[in-house]
C-alpha distance (Angstrom), angle and dihedral (degrees) to the residues before:
residue distance angle dihedral
X1 . . .
X2 3.81 . .
X3 3.80 91.9 .
X4 3.80 89.5 49.1
X5 3.81 92.1 52.4
X6 3.80 93.4 48.7
X7 3.80 90.7 43.5
X8 3.81 95.6 52.8
X9 3.81 90.0 46.6
X10 3.81 92.3 55.1
X11 3.79 93.2 42.4
X12 3.82 91.1 48.0
X13 3.80 89.4 58.2
X14 3.80 93.8 44.7
X15 3.80 95.1 44.6
X16 3.83 90.9 48.2
X17 3.80 90.8 57.0
X18 3.79 93.2 44.9
X19 3.80 95.3 39.2
X20 3.80 94.4 51.1
X21 3.80 89.7 55.6
X22 3.81 91.5 47.0
X23 3.80 95.1 48.3
X24 3.80 96.1 44.7
X25 3.81 89.1 49.0
X26 3.83 88.9 50.3
X27 3.79 90.9 -127.9
X28 3.81 102.7 118.2
X29 3.77 91.0 139.8
X30 3.79 92.3 64.6
X31 3.81 85.5 76.3
X32 3.79 88.2 55.9
X33 3.80 92.1 47.6
X34 3.79 93.8 49.5
X35 3.80 91.7 42.4
X36 3.78 91.8 55.3
X37 3.80 91.1 42.8
X38 3.82 84.9 59.7
X39 3.80 88.2 61.1
X40 3.80 88.8 65.7
X41 3.80 89.4 52.8
X42 3.79 92.4 48.6
X43 3.79 90.8 51.1
X44 3.80 92.6 48.3
X45 3.81 90.8 47.8
X46 3.79 92.1 54.4
X47 3.80 91.6 44.2
X48 3.82 93.6 51.5
X49 3.79 94.2 38.6
X50 3.81 93.9 -121.2
X51 3.81 131.6 119.6
X52 3.82 108.5 -56.2
X53 3.82 90.5 -156.2
X54 3.81 91.8 54.4
X55 3.79 91.9 50.1
X56 3.81 90.8 44.5
X57 3.81 88.7 53.3
X58 3.80 91.5 51.8
X59 3.81 91.3 48.4
X60 3.82 91.9 45.9
X61 3.80 94.3 51.6
X62 3.80 91.2 41.6
X63 3.80 90.6 48.7
X64 3.80 92.8 49.1
X65 3.80 91.9 49.6
X66 3.80 88.8 45.4
X67 3.80 90.5 56.8
X68 3.80 90.4 51.1
X69 3.82 91.8 47.1
X70 3.81 93.8 49.1
X71 3.80 90.8 46.4
X72 3.79 91.6 52.8
X73 3.80 89.3 47.2
X74 3.80 91.4 62.5
X75 3.80 102.6 -90.7
X76 3.79 117.8 128.6
X77 3.79 111.7 -105.2
X78 3.83 93.6 -121.6
X79 3.83 89.8 50.7
X80 3.82 90.8 49.5
X81 3.81 90.2 50.4
X82 3.82 90.1 50.5
X83 3.82 90.7 53.7
X84 3.82 92.7 51.2
X85 3.82 91.2 43.5
X86 3.81 93.4 52.7
X87 3.82 94.2 42.1
X88 3.81 93.1 51.0
X89 3.79 93.9 48.9
X90 3.81 92.9 45.7
X91 3.81 93.0 50.1
X92 3.81 91.5 45.2
X93 3.81 92.7 52.6
X94 3.81 90.9 46.0
X95 3.81 96.0 50.3
X96 3.81 93.9 43.0
X97 3.82 88.5 52.2
X98 3.81 90.9 50.3
X99 3.81 93.3 47.9
X100 3.78 112.1 101.4
X101 3.77 117.1 -126.2
X102 3.79 131.9 2.9
X103 3.80 120.7 -36.2
X104 3.82 101.2 -138.4
X105 3.82 100.5 -175.2
X106 3.79 97.8 45.7
X107 3.81 93.6 96.5
X108 3.81 89.3 55.2
X109 3.79 90.9 57.3
X110 3.80 93.4 42.5
X111 3.81 98.8 46.2
X112 3.80 104.1 12.6
X113 3.78 133.2 -134.4
X114 3.77 114.9 -140.8
X115 3.81 90.5 -171.3
X116 3.83 90.5 68.1
X117 3.83 93.2 66.0
X118 3.81 109.2 130.3
X119 3.81 133.1 -160.4
X120 3.81 88.3 -101.1
X121 3.82 89.1 55.2
X122 3.80 90.0 51.1
X123 3.78 91.1 53.8
X124 3.81 89.8 49.0
X125 3.81 91.3 50.1
X126 3.81 91.0 47.1
X127 3.82 92.9 51.2
X128 3.82 91.3 46.7
X129 3.80 92.1 49.6
X130 3.80 90.4 48.0
X131 3.81 92.0 50.5
X132 3.80 91.2 49.2
X133 3.80 92.4 48.9
X134 3.81 91.1 49.0
X135 3.80 92.2 48.1
X136 3.80 90.9 50.1
X137 3.81 91.9 48.0
X138 3.80 91.1 51.9
X139 3.81 99.8 40.9
X140 3.82 106.9 20.3
X141 3.84 96.6 125.2
X142 3.81 90.5 48.5
X143 3.82 92.8 47.5
X144 3.81 91.4 51.5
X145 3.81 92.4 47.3
X146 3.81 93.2 49.4
X147 3.81 92.6 43.6
X148 3.79 96.2 56.0
X149 3.82 104.1 31.2
X150 3.81 121.7 6.3
X151 3.80 93.7 175.8
X152 3.79 92.6 55.4
X153 3.82 89.5 46.0
X154 3.80 89.8 54.5
X155 3.80 91.8 51.2
X156 3.81 87.4 55.7
X157 3.83 89.6 51.9
X158 3.79 92.3 -117.1
X159 3.85 117.4 161.6
X160 3.81 94.7 -101.9
X161 3.80 94.0 159.0
X162 3.80 93.0 52.5
X163 3.81 93.3 49.4
X164 3.81 91.9 46.5
X165 3.80 94.0 50.5
X166 3.80 94.9 41.6
X167 3.80 94.3 48.6
X168 3.81 92.4 44.1
X169 3.81 90.6 52.9
X170 3.82 90.6 47.4
X171 3.80 88.6 50.8
X172 3.81 88.9 52.8
X173 3.82 93.9 49.1
X174 3.81 91.7 46.9
X175 3.79 90.7 51.6
X176 3.80 92.7 49.8
X177 3.80 93.6 50.2
X178 3.81 91.5 46.0
X179 3.80 97.4 49.0
X180 3.80 95.0 90.2
X181 3.78 91.6 49.7
X182 3.78 101.8 54.1
X183 3.81 104.9 -0.3
X184 3.78 136.2 -124.4
X185 3.78 94.6 -79.4
X186 3.82 95.5 55.0
X187 3.79 103.9 28.5
X188 3.80 97.5 99.2
X189 3.79 91.0 66.9
X190 3.80 93.1 64.0
X191 3.81 93.3 56.9
X192 3.80 96.9 41.8
X193 3.82 115.5 27.8
X194 3.84 97.8 60.2
X195 3.81 89.9 49.1
X196 3.81 91.3 47.9
X197 3.79 88.5 54.1
X198 3.81 91.3 47.1
X199 3.82 90.7 51.9
X200 3.79 87.9 63.3
X201 3.79 89.5 65.8
X202 3.80 106.3 30.6
X203 3.80 142.8 13.0
X204 3.79 96.1 -162.2
X205 3.79 116.7 105.4
X206 3.81 102.5 -130.0
X207 3.83 96.9 42.8
X208 3.80 88.6 46.6
X209 3.80 90.9 52.9
X210 3.81 93.4 47.3
X211 3.81 91.9 47.2
X212 3.79 89.4 48.7
X213 3.81 90.0 56.5
X214 3.81 90.4 54.1
X215 3.80 93.9 46.6
X216 3.79 92.4 46.1
X217 3.81 91.7 49.2
X218 3.80 91.4 48.7
X219 3.79 91.9 49.7
X220 3.81 96.1 43.7
X221 3.80 99.0 43.4
X222 3.80 93.4 38.3
X223 3.81 91.5 47.2
X224 3.79 90.7 47.9
X225 3.81 93.0 53.9
X226 3.81 91.1 43.1
X227 3.80 90.1 53.5
X228 3.81 90.1 48.7
X229 3.80 95.0 52.3
X230 3.81 99.6 42.0
X231 3.82 97.5 32.1
X232 3.80 100.6 -122.6
X233 3.85 130.4 134.6
X234 3.79 109.5 -72.3
X235 3.80 95.0 -140.4
X236 3.79 92.3 56.2
X237 3.80 93.9 46.3
X238 3.82 91.2 49.2
X239 3.80 92.6 52.7
X240 3.81 93.8 43.8
X241 3.80 90.7 50.9
X242 3.81 91.0 49.4
X243 3.81 89.3 50.7
X244 3.82 89.6 49.8
X245 3.83 90.4 51.1
X246 3.79 89.9 50.4
X247 3.81 91.4 48.6
X248 3.81 90.8 52.0
X249 3.79 91.0 48.7
X250 3.82 90.0 49.8
X251 3.82 90.1 55.0
X252 3.78 88.7 56.2
X253 3.82 90.0 78.5
């Protein structure tokens, strides 16, 4: 339980930074595309008998860079995301089918189990959060400029391509490290719902990010305790609580 509490705290901070960028860029579905691209990596990992997380990471980063490449090549970003989404799911289904025997940990990656967080996971989350904080400290003005108006940023000769690629890769890495906590099927909520709640109260980037951390922490820790007391899956209770928080914030106006 202690590992789970520390884990959701670190992931709440990381997902708030990533999610704020995603929501302000109006590209929430890239998290879905990369998440489902990870499924192809998981399937290949099981088929080859190597680390599924490692293969998922390679597929996630490759998928994120693929979206950027297709977008630069003239394809609409949502169309590029759909291609990566479909390809990842198709490859995952194929490799899982070809894998001999039962795949025991697949449900963990699909639906998540926050109670399985290990000390190694905590170190991974801590390093990721540190990298994200450092990147934001170094490039915060650029990130904000690219998030709200890429065209204006280009006219100012800002490194739009670098920020796009770097943030997309960080999104991919965050998704991979979070899969075991909340699962492929429910991951999108953690990088969108807290930011949607925050948008009800502020339109400024930094306050939105800070508010997202608070909302994410409330949903994750509250959902974790709720799951403990009523004996339901933690991932589902976390998402349902986040949805309830969003619904209450929507009633505010």
